[in-house]
TIPA-119625 format. One record per residue (C-alpha): residue in one letter; y negated, z, x. Coordinates in steps of 0.1 Angstrom, whole numbers, padded with zeros to 4 digits, always signed. Example, Ala and Ser with C-alpha at 12.3 -4.5 7.8 and 13.67 -1.06 7.14 Angstrom:
BEGIN
A+0045+0078+0123S+0011+0071+0137
# end
This chain:
BEGIN
M-0071+0327-0271N-0080+0318-0235K-0061+0291-0216K-0040+0314-0195V-0028+0335-0225K-0020+0303-0244E+0001+0289-0215A+0019+0322-0212V+0028+0321-0249V+0040+0285-0247D+0061+0294-0216A+0076+0323-0236I+0085+0300-0264D+0102+0277-0239E+0123+0306-0226S+0135+0315-0261I+0139+0280-0274E+0176+0279-0265D+0184+0305-0292T+0166+0285-0319G+0187+0253-0318L+0155+0233-0313P+0158+0221-0276L+0172+0189-0264A+0196+0185-0235L+0180+0167-0205R+0196+0134-0195R+0188+0114-0164V+0183+0077-0172A+0188+0055-0142V+0157+0033-0147D+0131+0028-0120T+0098+0028-0139Y+0076+0026-0108R+0051+0055-0108E+0053+0060-0146N+0070+0089-0163V+0090+0076-0192A+0109+0096-0218Y+0137+0083-0241L+0145+0097-0276H+0171+0083-0300R+0158+0070-0333E+0182+0093-0352C+0171+0124-0333D+0161+0152-0357L+0131+0161-0335Y+0119+0124-0334R+0118+0122-0372A+0104+0157-0377E+0075+0153-0352G+0065+0118-0362F+0067+0105-0326Q+0057+0068-0320A+0070+0045-0293L+0046+0043-0263S+0028+0075-0273K+0024+0103-0247V+0046+0134-0250E+0047+0166-0231V+0081+0177-0217R+0086+0213-0207A+0114+0232-0190N+0116+0263-0168G+0079+0268-0170R+0073+0233-0157R+0057+0204-0177I+0052+0167-0173L+0036+0140-0194A+0056+0109-0202S+0053+0077-0222L+0079+0077-0250N+0105+0049-0255V+0126+0050-0287V+0162+0038-0283D+0191+0030-0307D+0220+0031-0283I+0237+0065-0278A+0249+0052-0244I+0214+0057-0232V+0206+0090-0249G+0224+0109-0277H+0209+0123-0309D+0205+0157-0292Q+0193+0145-0258L+0160+0136-0241G+0163+0110-0214L+0139+0108-0185S+0134+0079-0161E+0140+0084-0124D+0104+0093-0115A+0100+0116-0145F+0134+0134-0138A+0123+0140-0102S+0089+0153-0113L+0103+0178-0138G+0127+0191-0112V+0155+0206-0134E+0192+0198-0136E+0207+0173-0160G+0218+0191-0192H+0191+0217-0190P+0174+0225-0223V+0139+0209-0226S+0112+0210-0253V+0092+0180-0263S+0058+0179-0282Q+0030+0155-0288A+0006+0154-0258E-0031+0160-0263P-0052+0129-0259P-0068+0126-0225P-0103+0143-0225S-0118+0112-0208I-0109+0087-0235P-0145+0086-0249A-0157+0076-0214L-0130+0049-0212H-0141+0035-0246R-0177+0033-0233K-0165+0014-0202I-0146-0010-0223A-0178-0016-0243G-0196-0025-0210E-0216+0007-0205R-0224+0021-0171L-0206+0054-0165T-0218+0086-0148R-0203+0104-0119Q-0189+0130-0143D-0173+0103-0164F-0154+0089-0134R-0143+0123-0123E-0128+0130-0157I-0111+0096-0159V-0097+0099-0124Q-0084+0134-0131D-0066+0122-0162I-0051+0092-0144A-0038+0114-0115E-0022+0138-0140L-0005+0108-0157R-0023+0114-0190Y-0030+0077-0194S-0005+0053-0209K+0000+0020-0192I-0020+0004-0220E-0050+0027-0213L-0047+0022-0175T-0047-0015-0180A-0078-0012-0202F-0096+0008-0175V-0086-0017-0147V-0096-0047-0167A-0129-0032-0180C-0139-0023-0144D-0129-0058-0133I-0147-0077-0160G-0177-0054-0160E-0179-0055-0122L-0189-0020-0112D-0224-0016-0096R-0226+0000-0062E-0233+0035-0076E-0203+0033-0099V-0181+0022-0069F-0193+0053-0051Y-0186+0075-0081L-0151+0061-0084S-0144+0063-0047D-0156+0099-0045A-0137+0110-0076M-0104+0095-0063S-0108+0112-0029R-0113+0146-0045V-0080+0145-0066G-0049+0155-0046R-0046+0167-0010R-0076+0165+0012L-0071+0170+0049D-0093+0185+0076W-0083+0181+0112H-0110+0204+0125E-0122+0180+0151H-0146+0150+0154P-0142+0121+0154V-0110+0113+0135V-0106+0075+0137D-0087+0050+0116K-0084+0012+0111H-0077-0007+0080C-0073-0044+0070I-0080-0055+0034G-0048-0076+0037G-0037-0110+0027I-0027-0123+0061P+0010-0125+0071G+0020-0109+0104N-0013-0092+0114R+0005-0061+0126T-0025-0049+0146S-0022-0012+0135M+0010-0008+0154L-0009-0018+0186V-0042-0002+0179V-0028+0033+0171P-0010+0038+0205I-0039+0024+0224V-0064+0047+0208A-0041+0077+0208A-0033+0071+0245H-0071+0074+0252G-0071+0107+0233L-0088+0100+0200L-0071+0114+0169C-0057+0086+0148P-0035+0099+0119K-0024+0065+0105T-0006+0065+0072S+0003+0031+0060S+0017+0014+0029R+0049-0004+0021A+0048-0040+0010I+0042-0046-0027T+0036-0084-0029S+0037-0092+0009P+0067-0098+0032S+0061-0066+0051G+0037-0037+0052T+0030-0017+0083A+0054+0010+0071D+0082-0016+0066T+0077-0029+0101M+0075+0005+0117E+0107+0015+0099V+0125-0010+0121L+0116+0012+0151A+0115+0047+0136K+0116+0068+0105V+0084+0066+0085E+0092+0091+0057V+0081+0122+0076P+0075+0155+0057F+0038+0163+0057D+0041+0195+0077E+0061+0178+0104L+0037+0148+0104S+0007+0171+0109E+0023+0187+0140L+0033+0153+0153V-0003+0140+0150R-0017+0170+0168T+0009+0167+0196H+0007+0129+0201R-0028+0122+0188G-0014+0096+0163C+0013+0085+0140L+0025+0054+0120A+0040+0069+0089W+0044+0059+0052G+0016+0075+0031G+0037+0076-0001T+0045+0113+0002S+0012+0125+0014E-0004+0131-0020L-0037+0115-0008S-0057+0100-0036P-0028+0100-0060A-0048+0082-0087D-0050+0052-0064D-0012+0049-0064V-0011+0050-0102L-0039+0023-0105I-0022+0000-0079A+0010+0000-0101V-0011-0016-0128E-0033-0039-0107R-0005-0056-0088P+0013-0072-0118L-0020-0083-0132S-0031-0098-0097I-0064-0078-0101D-0080-0069-0069S-0117-0066-0078P-0141-0056-0050G-0151-0023-0065Q-0115-0011-0071M-0105-0023-0036I-0133-0004-0020A-0125+0027-0039S-0088+0024-0031I-0094+0021+0007L-0122+0045+0012S-0108+0073-0010K-0076+0073+0010K-0094+0074+0043V-0117+0102+0033A-0089+0122+0018A-0069+0118+0050G-0097+0134+0069S-0110+0103+0087T-0146+0104+0099H-0148+0069+0115L-0132+0037+0103V-0129+0001+0116L-0124-0022+0087D-0110-0057+0092I-0120-0084+0066P-0102-0116+0073V-0118-0148+0060G-0100-0180+0053R-0091-0206+0027H-0058-0189+0019A-0070-0153+0024K-0083-0127-0001V-0119-0134+0010R-0125-0172+0013S-0161-0176+0025M-0185-0159+0049P-0211-0152+0022E-0184-0134+0002A-0174-0114+0033R-0210-0103+0040R-0215-0092+0004L-0182-0072+0006R-0193-0057+0039K-0226-0045+0025M-0208-0028-0004F-0183-0011+0019E-0212+0001+0041F-0231+0015+0012V-0202+0035-0003A-0189+0047+0031G-0224+0059+0040R-0226+0079+0007M-0192+0094+0014G-0201+0105+0050L-0178+0080+0066T-0189+0061+0097L-0179+0025+0092D-0177-0005+0115V-0168-0037+0096V-0153-0066+0115I-0150-0101+0099T-0121-0120+0114D-0104-0153+0112G-0079-0153+0083S-0071-0191+0084Q-0035-0185+0095P-0009-0158+0101V-0014-0135+0131G+0015-0134+0155R+0046-0155+0151G+0068-0133+0129I+0066-0127+0092G+0090-0100+0080P+0099-0065+0094V+0121-0073+0124L+0102-0104+0135E+0069-0085+0133A+0084-0056+0152R+0094-0081+0179D+0059-0093+0182V+0045-0058+0185M+0070-0047+0212Q+0064-0079+0231V+0027-0072+0233L+0033-0035+0242T+0057-0045+0270N+0034-0073+0282H+0063-0097+0276P+0056-0133+0287D+0064-0146+0252A+0040-0121+0235P+0018-0138+0208M-0017-0139+0224D-0035-0140+0190L-0020-0107+0180R-0027-0092+0214Q-0064-0103+0215K-0071-0093+0179S-0055-0059+0185L-0075-0053+0217R-0108-0062+0200L-0101-0038+0171A-0089-0011+0194G-0120-0016+0215R-0143-0011+0185M-0124+0021+0176L-0127+0034+0212E-0164+0030+0210F-0165+0057+0184D-0160+0080+0214P-0195+0091+0224D-0185+0089+0260I-0179+0052+0258R-0208+0028+0259G-0210+0000+0234G-0193-0031+0246D-0170-0013+0270G-0142-0006+0245F-0124-0040+0249S-0119-0036+0286I-0108+0000+0283A-0083-0010+0256R-0070-0038+0277D-0065-0015+0307I-0045+0010+0285L-0023-0018+0273D-0018-0035+0306S-0010-0002+0324G+0018+0006+0301R+0001+0037+0287A+0001+0022+0252L+0038+0015+0254E+0044+0051+0266K+0025+0065+0237M+0042+0043+0212Q+0076+0054+0226A+0066+0090+0222I+0055+0085+0186I+0087+0066+0178Q+0108+0094+0193A+0088+0121+0174Q+0092+0103+0141G+0129+0096+0147A+0138+0065+0167R+0160+0038+0153P+0181+0014+0174F+0161-0017+0184D+0169-0042+0211L+0141-0067+0219D+0166-0091+0235N+0191-0089+0207L+0173-0089+0174E+0193-0082+0142L+0181-0111+0122A+0194-0122+0087P+0224-0144+0091H+0214-0175+0070G+0188-0197+0086F+0172-0231+0084D+0143-0249+0101V+0114-0265+0083L+0104-0297+0100A+0072-0316+0104P+0071-0347+0081T+0050-0368+0104D+0032-0369+0137G-0002-0353+0140V-0021-0320+0145V-0016-0289+0124T-0049-0287+0105A-0042-0258+0081I-0016-0232+0072D-0012-0217+0037N-0008-0179+0042L+0003-0174+0006R+0030-0201+0007L+0046-0187+0039A+0044-0152+0025R+0062-0164-0006I+0089-0182+0014A+0095-0150+0035R+0098-0129+0003L+0122-0153-0013A+0143-0151+0019G+0147-0114+0013A+0118-0097+0032P+0109-0069+0033K+0140-0053+0017A+0162-0072+0042K+0146-0062+0074G+0159-0092+0093A+0147-0117+0068G+0115-0137+0072V+0098-0166+0088D+0095-0173+0126L+0065-0196+0133Y+0067-0223+0160A+0033-0240+0155Q-0003-0229+0149I-0034-0246+0138G-0045-0271+0165D-0010-0277+0178R+0002-0313+0181V+0036-0319+0165E+0060-0348+0162R+0079-0359+0131G+0112-0339+0129Q+0099-0311+0151P+0105-0276+0137L+0074-0259+0123Y+0091-0226+0116R+0125-0211+0110V+0135-0191+0079Y+0160-0163+0081A+0176-0152+0048A+0199-0123+0040F+0221-0141+0015R+0230-0178+0008S+0213-0176-0026E+0181-0163-0011S+0183-0190+0016G+0185-0215-0013F+0155-0201-0031A+0134-0201+0001H+0146-0237+0010Q+0136-0250-0024C+0102-0234-0021S+0096-0249+0014E+0107-0283+0002R+0081-0282-0026N+0054-0272-0002R+0059-0265+0035G+0027-0245+0038Y+0015-0267+0067S-0011-0295+0066I-0008-0321+0093G-0035-0346+0101K-0062-0353+0127A-0078-0328+0150D-0113-0334+0135E-0100-0323+0101I-0096-0287+0112N-0120-0264+0094R-0134-0241+0121L-0145-0206+0109N-0175-0190+0125V-0164-0154+0122E-0184-0123+0133F-0161-0103+0156
# end
């Protein structure tokens, strides 16, 4: 029996199952399982006992000719699911797409075809291109349990993929899901590997480059462990959840966008893997490269500027490490047909003054409007990155990009383009002179006289998150001092804005344990020799 005939037979069984007394009634279980389909069966369910299901095993759920795979949880409380019901988590319920109470059938899921390859990777073997394609396909189709996903992530981290394997993984991830073709060249993008609070350069680079005429379809992420992602900050100014068809037309009209990439279906396996990597704090070079480059290639980008910040409290902590990472990025990008320009930047402190959505949006708009209080570090870094992107234009000579970017910003053309993108995506109320900041605030003061010698990015990011960012848009940290600034005892180093008194208390306790600022003598500052 061929595959199509077999599926037709199974669908026919689904349609007639209501008459047999075998189906279960679908119940929506209000649990957010974050990118994992979870099903719930009662321990006393006849089907559970008859089929020999086990907790955490994979099951196939079918209804109306649709099917999903889910991890099974067994419950003893009829308040969650009854004896004749199947519960689905929020993600799973949305994926199946039928009404609550609809009859559904449940069966054991076939083991993922790529499991033998996974076992070889766990054993430390080098995998082939076909192995990675099969593994990624199964991951994207949610055939792997969380335990199997964790095993794959850890095996790749401990085994440290060689550069060919990183290419195989990147290529496989880019080929699963939607793959865009804008039918023009070049299509440019910019990405930072992250780890630096503030650093909202994308929201300045995109309007500058788009105003010049280059196509820059920028889809960005929301924060997972940081106080704000580009999408969280842009959401202060405009809607970021734009349907793909509308987004495509918007990009062609305005030459750029700043939208959330969560609904784009680009490299879906990456989203599944990230859900496992983040709680484990695993961010191995090979998996990071595959994550970034697969998304860019799937989005139709042909040219990419990549920002690698280096600093004591950044993801990359030394220049030798940054250079090794750059070589790996360049090798994989070259194999994937992506033109790459890697920029190694100073990651010793936050970029801009604000940490948190509203405060970061303030910084961006101050730069765009050429406001006298605009943070110069954010302006200069954005101009340098935009300049490198503009030099992808064959009509611009190398070295001329910075001055062209500066002219676009100073003339107001970048602001005009940003306003057009904001209106096209759906503008939100925003008053630069009357910010809607969280109501509970306190200052963190310098404990002694001296010079700011170091700033702990991770500590400040944690304080901002404890204060409520990014969920509370007006929460975060507003910086008053940078490395090299002289401060006096009792002088405010930064101000924390919190959404609730309890969150203000958590942030205050964290700042009292460690302010995140080191104060000493000027000659104690560790200067970075970055390669911009």
